[in-house]
C-alpha positions in Angstrom: 37.4 3.1 76.7 34.8 1.3 75.2 32.3 -1.4 77.6 29.2 -3.1 75.8 26.8 -4.8 77.8 24.1 -7.3 75.6 20.3 -6.7 77.4 19.8 -9.3 79.7 16.2 -10.7 80.5 15.9 -9.8 84.2 12.2 -11.2 85.2 8.4 -11.5 83.8 5.4 -12.9 85.1 3.4 -9.6 85.3 5.1 -8.4 88.7 2.8 -5.9 90.4 4.4 -1.8 89.9 3.5 1.1 91.3 4.0 4.6 88.2 4.0 7.6 88.6 2.6 9.1 84.9 2.7 13.4 84.1 0.1 14.8 82.3 0.6 12.9 78.5 -0.2 9.6 81.1 3.7 8.7 80.2 5.6 6.9 82.9 8.0 9.4 85.3 8.5 7.2 87.7 8.3 4.0 89.1 8.4 1.4 92.5 9.6 -2.1 91.5 10.7 -4.1 93.5 10.8 -2.6 96.7 13.3 0.1 94.0 12.8 3.4 93.6 13.3 4.5 89.6 13.3 7.6 87.6 11.9 7.5 84.2 15.6 8.4 81.8 14.3 8.2 78.2 11.3 9.3 76.8 8.9 6.1 76.9 8.4 4.1 74.1 5.3 3.2 73.5 4.4 -1.2 73.6 1.5 -2.6 70.9 -1.5 -3.7 71.5 -1.7 -6.4 69.2 -0.4 -10.0 70.4 2.1 -11.1 69.1 0.9 -15.4 68.3 3.8 -17.5 68.3 4.0 -19.2 65.1 2.2 -22.8 65.4 -0.5 -20.8 65.6 -2.6 -20.4 62.4 -5.8 -18.7 63.8 -5.7 -16.5 65.9 -8.2 -14.6 68.1 -9.0 -12.1 65.6 -10.7 -9.5 68.3 -7.7 -10.2 70.8 -6.1 -6.6 72.1 -3.1 -5.5 74.9 -3.7 -2.9 77.5 -2.0 -0.3 76.6 1.8 0.1 78.3 4.6 1.5 77.9 8.5 0.6 77.8 11.0 3.0 79.3 14.4 2.5 81.2 14.8 3.7 84.4 17.5 4.2 87.5 17.7 3.8 90.3 18.8 6.2 93.6 22.5 3.4 93.1 22.6 4.5 89.4 21.9 1.0 88.1 19.6 1.0 85.6 16.4 -1.7 84.1 14.3 -1.5 81.1 11.3 -1.7 82.0 7.9 -3.2 79.9 4.9 -1.6 81.7 1.2 -2.8 80.7 -1.9 -1.8 82.6 -3.2 -4.8 84.4 -6.7 -4.9 86.6 -5.6 -4.3 89.5 -3.1 -1.5 88.5 0.4 -2.1 86.5 2.7 -4.9 86.7 6.3 -5.4 85.0 5.9 -7.6 82.2 9.8 -8.0 81.1 12.4 -6.2 82.5 15.8 -5.8 81.1 18.9 -5.4 82.7 
């Protein structure tokens, strides 16, 4: 029997997160809200071009975002979360989190 789940947006607001990277610079582990997660998929690079709201007719041309990754993490209790991780001036942040 299949159980379908819909991804639910859990959090945002650039929460600080500790991230461990492999030799290629991709995340392998992280700590989010005091819980350790192991990355269980192949992380995907996030774009560096911001998505502007449709009401902005002339967005700034030279705006780029810091490097980032989307990765699925599994906690020791087997909870799964999908993280949009972005490198901020003071370290890594969880830009978006999905359950």
